[in-house]
C-alpha positions in Angstrom: 67.8 -55.4 18.6 65.2 -53.3 20.0 62.8 -53.9 22.1 59.9 -51.4 23.3 58.1 -51.9 26.7 55.4 -50.1 28.3 55.4 -49.5 31.7 51.8 -50.1 32.3 48.8 -51.6 30.1 49.0 -49.3 27.6 45.0 -48.5 27.8 44.5 -45.3 29.5 41.8 -42.5 30.3 42.5 -39.1 29.2 44.6 -36.7 31.2 46.1 -40.2 32.5 50.1 -40.9 32.1 51.8 -44.1 30.8 55.8 -44.7 29.9 57.5 -46.7 27.3 61.3 -48.0 27.5 63.3 -48.7 24.6 66.2 -51.0 25.1 68.5 -51.0 21.9 71.2 -54.2 22.1 72.5 -53.6 18.9 75.3 -51.5 17.5 77.8 -48.6 18.6 76.7 -45.5 19.4 78.3 -41.5 18.9 77.1 -38.3 19.2 75.3 -38.4 16.1 73.3 -41.9 17.3 69.7 -40.8 17.9 66.9 -42.6 19.7 63.4 -41.8 18.7 59.9 -42.6 19.2 57.2 -43.0 16.4 53.6 -43.4 16.3 51.2 -44.8 13.7 47.3 -44.6 14.1 45.0 -46.2 12.4 45.1 -44.7 8.6 47.8 -42.4 9.2 51.5 -42.7 8.0 53.9 -43.0 10.7 55.0 -39.9 12.3 57.8 -38.4 14.1 56.9 -38.5 18.1 60.5 -37.4 20.2 64.1 -38.1 19.7 67.2 -37.6 21.6 70.9 -38.1 20.6 73.2 -40.4 22.5 74.3 -38.8 26.1 71.0 -36.4 25.5 72.6 -33.6 24.2 70.0 -32.9 22.1 66.4 -33.3 22.2 63.3 -32.7 19.9 59.7 -33.1 20.1 56.6 -33.0 17.2 54.7 -29.9 18.1 51.2 -32.0 19.1 53.3 -33.8 22.1 55.5 -30.8 23.3 54.5 -29.8 26.8 53.3 -33.0 27.8 55.8 -35.8 26.4 59.3 -36.1 27.8 62.6 -38.2 26.3 65.2 -39.2 28.3 67.7 -41.6 27.9 70.2 -43.1 30.8 73.7 -43.5 29.2 73.4 -47.3 28.6 71.0 -48.3 26.0 67.6 -47.3 27.6 65.3 -44.4 26.3 62.6 -43.3 28.1 59.2 -41.4 27.1 57.1 -40.2 29.5 53.4 -39.4 28.5 51.7 -37.1 30.5 48.3 -35.5 29.8 47.3 -38.0 27.4 44.8 -37.7 24.5 42.4 -39.6 22.8 44.5 -38.3 19.8 47.5 -40.2 20.9 45.8 -43.3 20.8 48.1 -45.2 18.2 51.0 -48.2 18.0 54.0 -46.6 19.1 57.7 -47.7 17.8 60.8 -46.7 19.0 63.5 -46.6 16.3 67.5 -45.8 16.5 69.4 -44.4 14.0 73.2 -44.9 14.5 74.9 -41.7 12.6 72.5 -38.9 11.6 74.8 -37.6 8.9 74.3 -34.1 7.1 70.8 -34.2 5.2 69.2 -36.7 7.0 66.0 -35.9 8.5 65.5 -37.1 12.3 61.6 -37.2 11.4 62.0 -39.5 8.4 61.2 -42.9 9.0 63.2 -44.3 6.0 66.3 -42.7 7.8 66.1 -45.5 10.5 68.1 -48.3 11.0 66.4 -50.0 13.7 62.8 -50.5 15.1 61.8 -52.0 17.7 58.1 -53.9 17.7 55.3 -51.4 18.3 53.4 -51.2 21.4 49.5 -50.0 21.4 48.3 -47.2 23.5 44.6 -46.4 23.7 43.8 -43.3 25.4 40.0 -43.8 26.0 37.1 -42.8 28.3 
């Protein structure tokens, strides 16, 4: 089971901050296990936001969020996405996902390569 929770109500103003917590309670982890966040805005495909390997040795961000979002994990089963300087274009349903073993040829940015998904949570950035 993958559970996604927002730290605060998901309606914020531009430039404000919001954090998401993802808890994974299934599977076992290796250094090739990755936990990620995706988002999907109305009318758009689900897009990759950020990923972190178990134990945090590898971290990746989409260009659109680089420098504003920070992903971290606590080596237990929790992954956090700190979203700073939010913009209206960050408005979307956010999902967390986990891939148990990222093998050669798999793509962290491809939602189809993920094994587990949490329920989405709406994040709305509007003045």
